[in-house]
C-alpha positions as CSV (number, residue, x, y, z in Angstrom):
1,M,45.3,213.2,87.9
2,P,46.5,209.8,88.3
3,E,46.3,208.1,91.9
4,V,48.9,205.4,92.1
5,S,52.3,207.0,92.1
6,V,54.4,204.6,90.5
7,V,58.9,203.4,90.0
8,I,59.5,201.5,87.5
9,L,63.2,199.5,88.2
10,A,64.2,197.1,85.3
11,S,68.2,196.8,83.9
12,D,66.4,196.3,80.8
13,S,65.3,199.5,78.7
14,E,63.3,198.3,75.8
15,Q,61.5,196.2,79.4
16,R,61.4,199.9,81.0
17,A,60.1,201.2,77.9
18,V,57.2,199.1,78.1
19,L,56.3,199.1,81.5
20,Q,56.4,203.0,81.5
21,V,53.3,202.5,78.5
22,L,51.3,199.8,80.3
23,V,51.4,201.5,84.0
24,D,50.4,205.2,82.3
25,S,47.5,203.0,79.9
26,T,45.9,202.3,83.2
27,S,44.2,205.8,83.7
28,V,44.6,204.9,86.9
29,A,48.9,205.6,87.6
30,R,51.2,207.7,87.2
31,V,55.1,207.2,86.4
32,V,57.1,209.1,89.2
33,F,60.8,207.7,88.2
34,S,62.3,204.9,86.1
35,A,66.1,203.1,86.9
36,P,68.1,200.8,84.9
37,T,69.8,199.9,88.3
38,L,68.9,198.1,91.8
39,P,69.6,198.6,95.1
40,T,72.3,196.7,96.4
41,V,72.6,198.3,100.3
42,A,69.8,200.2,101.8
43,A,73.0,203.4,101.2
44,D,72.2,202.8,97.7
45,P,71.8,206.4,95.7
46,V,69.0,204.6,94.1
47,M,67.4,204.5,97.4
48,R,67.5,207.7,97.7
49,R,65.7,208.6,94.4
50,I,63.1,206.3,95.2
51,Q,62.5,207.3,98.5
52,G,62.5,211.2,97.4
53,A,59.6,210.0,94.3
54,N,58.1,208.3,97.2
55,P,56.0,205.9,95.4
56,N,52.5,203.8,96.1
57,V,54.1,201.0,94.3
58,V,57.6,200.1,92.9
59,L,57.8,197.6,89.6
60,V,60.8,195.7,89.7
61,D,61.6,193.4,86.6
62,I,63.1,190.3,87.8
63,P,65.6,188.9,85.3
64,S,65.0,185.2,84.3
65,D,68.8,184.6,83.7
66,S,70.0,185.8,87.0
67,P,67.2,186.9,89.8
68,L,69.3,187.1,93.2
69,T,69.9,191.3,92.3
70,A,66.3,191.5,92.0
71,L,65.0,189.8,95.3
72,R,68.0,191.1,96.8
73,A,66.4,195.2,95.9
74,I,62.8,193.5,97.2
75,E,64.2,193.1,100.3
76,I,66.1,195.8,100.6
77,M,62.6,198.1,100.0
78,Q,61.0,196.9,102.3
79,Q,63.3,197.1,105.1
80,E,63.7,200.7,104.6
81,M,60.4,201.3,103.0
82,S,57.8,198.8,104.6
83,H,54.9,201.6,103.3
84,I,55.8,200.9,99.6
85,S,53.9,197.9,98.1
86,V,56.8,196.6,96.0
87,F,55.0,194.5,92.8
88,A,57.5,192.1,90.7
89,I,58.0,191.5,87.2
90,G,58.3,187.7,85.8
91,V,58.2,184.8,84.5
92,L,55.4,182.1,85.6
93,S,57.5,179.2,84.7
94,Q,59.8,179.8,87.6
95,P,58.0,179.0,90.6
96,Q,61.2,179.3,93.4
97,V,61.1,182.7,91.8
98,I,57.7,183.5,92.5
99,V,58.1,182.3,95.9
100,N,61.7,184.1,96.7
101,A,60.1,187.1,95.5
102,M,56.9,186.8,98.2
103,R,59.4,185.5,100.6
104,S,61.2,189.2,100.1
105,G,58.2,191.1,100.4
106,A,56.4,191.3,97.1
107,R,53.2,192.2,97.0
108,E,52.1,190.8,94.4
109,F,53.8,188.8,91.0
110,I,53.5,190.3,87.9
111,E,53.7,187.8,84.9
112,R,55.8,188.7,81.4
113,P,54.4,190.3,79.3
114,T,52.7,192.0,81.1
115,T,49.6,193.8,79.5
116,T,47.4,197.3,81.2
117,T,44.9,195.1,82.5
118,D,47.3,192.6,84.6
119,L,48.6,195.9,86.2
120,L,45.5,197.6,86.4
121,E,43.8,195.2,88.0
122,A,46.7,194.7,90.4
123,F,46.8,198.5,91.2
124,V,42.3,197.5,92.2
125,R,43.3,195.0,94.3
126,L,45.9,196.8,96.6
127,S,43.2,199.9,96.8
128,T,40.8,198.0,97.7
129,A,43.1,196.1,100.4
130,Q,44.2,199.6,101.5
131,R,40.5,200.5,102.6
132,K,39.2,198.0,103.9
133,T,43.1,198.0,106.4
134,Q,41.9,202.4,106.7
135,Q,37.8,200.7,107.9
136,E,38.8,198.7,110.0
137,E,41.4,200.8,111.7
138,T,39.1,203.7,112.3
139,R,35.9,201.9,112.7
140,G,34.0,203.6,115.6
141,R,33.6,202.8,119.3
142,V,30.4,201.2,120.3
143,F,29.6,202.3,124.5
144,S,25.5,201.1,125.5
145,I,24.4,202.4,128.5
146,V,22.0,200.0,129.8
147,N,20.4,200.6,133.7
148,A,20.1,198.2,136.5
149,K,16.2,199.1,137.1
150,G,14.1,202.0,136.1
151,G,15.7,205.9,137.0
152,S,19.5,204.5,137.6
153,G,20.0,207.2,134.9
154,A,21.1,205.7,132.7
155,T,20.2,208.7,129.8
156,T,21.6,210.9,132.1
157,V,25.2,208.6,131.8
158,A,25.0,208.6,128.2
159,V,23.9,212.0,127.4
160,N,27.2,214.0,129.3
161,L,29.2,211.2,128.1
162,S,28.3,211.4,124.5
163,L,29.0,215.0,125.0
164,A,31.9,214.5,126.9
165,L,33.4,212.4,124.2
166,Q,32.1,215.3,121.3
167,G,34.1,217.7,123.4
168,A,37.6,216.0,123.2
169,Y,37.7,214.5,120.3
170,G,34.6,215.1,118.1
171,N,32.8,212.9,115.7
172,T,30.3,211.5,118.2
173,A,27.2,209.7,117.6
174,L,24.5,209.5,120.7
175,V,21.9,207.1,119.5
176,D,18.7,206.0,121.5
177,V,17.1,202.8,121.3
178,A,15.1,203.4,124.3
179,T,11.7,202.0,124.0
180,V,10.6,205.6,124.6
181,G,13.1,208.5,123.6
182,H,14.8,211.1,126.5
183,T,17.8,211.9,125.3
184,A,16.5,214.5,123.0
185,L,14.4,216.0,125.8
186,H,17.9,216.0,128.3
187,M,19.1,218.3,125.5
188,N,16.2,220.2,124.9
189,L,16.5,219.2,120.6
190,K,12.8,218.7,118.5
191,P,14.4,216.2,116.3
192,L,12.7,215.5,112.5
193,F,13.2,212.0,112.1
194,S,14.7,208.9,115.4
195,V,16.3,205.8,115.0
196,S,12.9,204.5,113.5
197,D,13.1,206.6,110.2
198,A,16.9,205.2,109.9
199,L,15.5,201.4,110.8
200,R,12.6,202.4,107.5
201,N,15.5,203.4,105.5
202,L,17.4,200.5,105.6
203,H,17.6,200.1,101.7
204,R,18.7,203.1,100.1
205,L,20.9,204.3,103.8
206,D,24.1,206.1,102.9
207,H,26.2,208.4,105.2
208,S,24.8,211.2,103.8
209,L,20.5,210.0,104.4
210,L,22.3,208.8,108.0
211,E,23.5,212.0,108.7
212,G,20.6,213.3,107.7
213,F,18.8,211.7,109.8
214,M,20.1,212.8,113.0
215,T,19.8,216.3,115.3
216,R,22.7,218.8,115.4
217,H,22.8,220.0,119.1
218,E,25.2,222.7,119.2
219,S,28.2,221.0,120.4
220,G,28.3,219.3,117.5
221,L,27.1,216.3,118.7
222,H,24.5,214.5,115.9
223,V,22.3,212.8,117.8
224,L,19.2,209.7,116.7
225,A,16.8,210.3,118.6
226,G,14.6,207.9,120.1
227,A,11.0,207.0,119.6
228,N,7.7,209.4,121.0
229,V,6.3,206.0,121.2
230,P,7.1,202.2,121.7
231,S,7.5,200.7,118.7
232,I,4.7,198.0,117.8
233,V,7.6,196.1,115.4
234,E,10.8,195.2,116.4
235,P,14.0,196.0,114.7
236,S,15.4,192.4,113.6
237,T,18.9,191.4,114.5
238,A,20.2,192.3,110.4
239,E,18.8,195.4,110.5
240,L,20.0,197.0,114.0
241,A,23.3,195.0,112.8
242,R,23.7,196.8,109.5
243,L,22.4,200.2,111.1
244,F,25.8,200.1,113.8
245,D,27.7,199.3,111.0
246,M,27.3,202.5,108.9
247,L,27.7,204.2,112.4
248,A,30.7,202.7,113.6
249,A,31.6,203.2,109.2
250,H,30.8,207.0,110.2
251,Y,31.9,208.1,113.5
252,R,34.4,208.1,115.7
253,Y,32.3,207.2,118.7
254,I,28.8,206.3,119.4
255,V,27.1,206.5,122.8
256,V,23.7,204.2,122.9
257,D,20.6,204.9,125.7
258,V,19.9,201.3,126.2
259,S,17.7,202.6,128.9
260,T,15.7,200.1,130.4
261,R,15.5,197.8,127.8
262,A,15.7,194.2,128.9
263,D,14.4,192.3,125.2
264,A,16.5,191.0,122.1
265,T,17.7,194.6,121.0
266,A,19.3,194.7,124.0
267,R,20.6,191.8,124.0
268,L,21.8,192.9,120.2
269,V,23.5,196.4,120.7
270,S,25.2,195.1,124.1
271,S,26.8,192.7,122.1
272,L,27.7,194.9,119.0
273,S,29.4,197.2,121.6
274,Q,33.1,197.5,123.2
275,T,32.1,198.1,126.6
276,V,28.2,197.8,127.9
277,L,27.6,200.5,131.3
278,L,25.7,199.2,133.6
279,V,24.2,201.9,135.1
280,A,23.0,201.7,138.9
281,H,22.9,203.0,142.5
282,A,24.8,201.8,145.8
283,D,21.4,199.6,147.1
284,V,20.9,196.6,147.6
285,P,17.8,196.4,145.0
286,S,19.8,198.1,142.0
287,L,23.0,196.0,142.6
288,W,20.2,192.8,142.7
289,S,18.5,194.2,139.9
290,A,22.3,194.8,138.2
291,A,23.3,191.0,138.7
292,R,20.1,189.7,137.0
293,L,20.7,192.5,133.6
294,Q,24.2,191.5,133.5
295,Q,23.3,187.0,133.4
296,Y,20.7,188.0,130.9
297,L,23.2,189.7,128.8
298,A,26.1,187.7,128.9
299,E,24.3,184.8,128.0
300,I,24.9,185.6,124.8
301,G,28.8,186.2,125.5
302,G,30.3,189.2,125.9
303,R,30.6,189.6,129.4
304,D,34.0,190.7,129.8
305,Q,33.0,193.8,128.0
306,L,30.0,194.8,130.9
307,R,31.0,197.1,133.5
308,L,29.3,198.8,136.1
309,V,29.0,202.8,136.8
310,L,27.5,203.8,140.1
311,N,25.3,206.4,140.3
312,R,24.7,209.2,142.3
313,F,27.8,207.4,144.9
314,R,28.2,208.2,148.9
315,R,29.7,206.7,150.7
316,T,28.4,204.2,153.4
317,P,29.8,203.1,156.5
318,G,30.7,199.4,156.0
319,F,29.7,199.5,152.3
320,T,32.5,199.2,150.1
321,E,33.3,199.2,146.4
322,T,34.4,195.6,146.6
323,D,31.1,194.9,148.0
324,A,29.3,196.7,144.8
325,E,31.1,194.7,142.6
326,T,30.6,190.9,144.3
327,A,27.0,191.9,144.8
328,A,26.2,193.0,141.2
329,G,28.2,190.3,139.8
330,V,30.5,193.4,137.7
331,K,34.2,194.8,137.7
332,L,33.1,198.5,138.8
333,L,34.6,201.1,136.2
334,W,33.1,204.8,137.3
335,K,31.2,206.8,139.8
336,I,29.3,209.9,139.2
337,P,28.8,211.4,143.0
338,N,25.4,212.4,144.3
339,H,24.3,216.2,143.1
340,Y,20.2,214.7,142.6
341,A,19.4,218.7,142.7
342,A,22.0,219.7,139.9
343,V,21.2,216.6,137.8
344,S,17.3,217.0,138.5
345,T,17.4,221.1,137.0
346,A,19.8,220.2,134.3
347,I,16.8,217.9,132.7
348,D,14.1,220.3,133.7
349,R,16.0,222.7,131.7
350,G,17.5,220.8,128.9
351,I,21.5,222.2,129.8
352,P,23.3,219.4,130.9
353,L,25.2,219.2,133.6
354,I,29.2,218.8,131.4
355,Q,28.2,221.5,129.3
356,Q,27.5,223.9,132.7
357,S,30.3,224.7,135.4
358,H,32.9,222.4,136.2
359,T,31.7,221.3,138.8
360,E,32.5,217.4,141.0
361,V,29.5,215.5,138.3
362,S,30.8,217.5,135.0
363,R,34.8,216.5,136.1
364,A,33.3,213.1,137.0
365,F,32.0,212.3,133.3
366,S,35.2,213.4,131.6
367,G,36.8,211.3,133.7
368,L,34.1,208.4,132.9
369,A,35.6,209.7,129.1
370,T,38.8,209.2,129.8
371,R,39.0,206.2,131.2
372,L,36.6,204.1,128.3
373,T,39.2,205.8,125.4
374,E,42.4,205.3,127.4
375,N,44.0,202.5,125.4
376,D,42.4,203.9,122.1
377,A,45.6,204.4,119.2
378,E,45.7,207.8,117.4
379,V,44.2,208.3,114.0
380,K,46.4,206.3,112.0
381,R,47.1,208.3,108.2
382,A,44.4,207.4,105.9
383,A,45.8,204.9,102.9
384,W,45.8,206.4,99.4
385,S,42.8,205.2,96.9
386,L,41.9,204.5,94.1
387,F,38.4,205.6,94.7
388,K,39.2,208.7,96.9
389,T,35.3,210.2,98.6
390,V,35.1,213.9,99.3
C-alpha cells in the first residue's frame, strides 16, 4: 500500500483530475480526498473533511488570476493542522505568490504544469526530512563513567546504572571500553564478542550486526563487552565516532564504562557523552586525582557535562559536600552509600546489587538513573516514511 496519503484542493476540475493521476503515478502516494473548494475559516466543512482524511500532504492549486483565497487556505490549514505538509501548485512567473505561499506555511512550491517526477521528488524530500527529524528526536543519550583513581568503583556504577535504566526504560546498552573489561564479569556473562570485534567490522556494521556483537543479560540489557587483553592498536577518532553514532541511533541510553583510562579514547568518549560521571571516594587522594582528571578531560571542551559521583560515601565530621566539589573542581551529582561488603559479594557472585533486595545501595543506583533522565522528553510519535523498516 502506498505510504503517503494526499488531499487535493483545486477549483479547476481538470486540474484536480490531472493531479490525481500524477499522484497515483508516483507509486508512493494515494489520494484520500479531493475538493473543488478551499477552506476560508477554521470551521469550514471542507476543513472537517480534510481532518477526517488525516493526510500526510495537502496539494493546493493556486490560480494565477486569484491567488488570495488559496493563500488564505494554506494559512488556515497550517494553523489548525500543523502536522500536515502543504504543497502549493502554481506558476513560477509570479515570484510574489511563491513568497507568500511559503510565508503562509507551504513546505513546497511545485510548478504548474506538474509532472510525476516533480511530485515524487517533493515526496522524497519530505520523507527524508521527516526521517532526519525523527532520528534527531529519538537519538540515544550517552553516559560515560570514569574512575578518578583505580578502584573508585566506575565499573560497579556503570553496571548497576545501566541495569537501572534498562529496568525503568528498556532499550539500554552497556559498552565497556576499559583497557581490560570487567563489566561482563560483574554480571556473570560469557561474551563471544567484544568492542574490538565491532570496531574491526565497522566497514560492514549495521544495526543487525551490532546487535549480533552484543551479549544479552537476563534483564534485557545489551552488553558490548570489553577486551580480554589490552589492545596494541588503539581505535581512531573516526572509528569510535562511527561506532557511537550507530549506538546512539539504535539505543535510548548508552552507558560507557571508561574505568581508569586517561587517554585519547577517554577524551573522545567523554566528548561524545551527554554526561560524564567522575567516580571518586571522599578522601584526599581520590579527590586530588579527580581534579587532575577533570582538567585533562575538559581540555578539549565539555567541562559542563562533567559531574562528580561520590562512591562508598559516609559522612565525616568537618567534611561537607561543598568541600568535595571544591577539591575535585566538579559539581556533585550523586552519592552512593558505603556498603563495601555487599558490593564485593555481588561482584564475586556476578549478581549486581540492583537485582537483589531493595537495599540502600540499590535504591541509590535507581535514584541516579532517575536523576540523569529527569529532563528527558517523552519519545515522540514516529514520523511516516517512504522507506519504513521493520
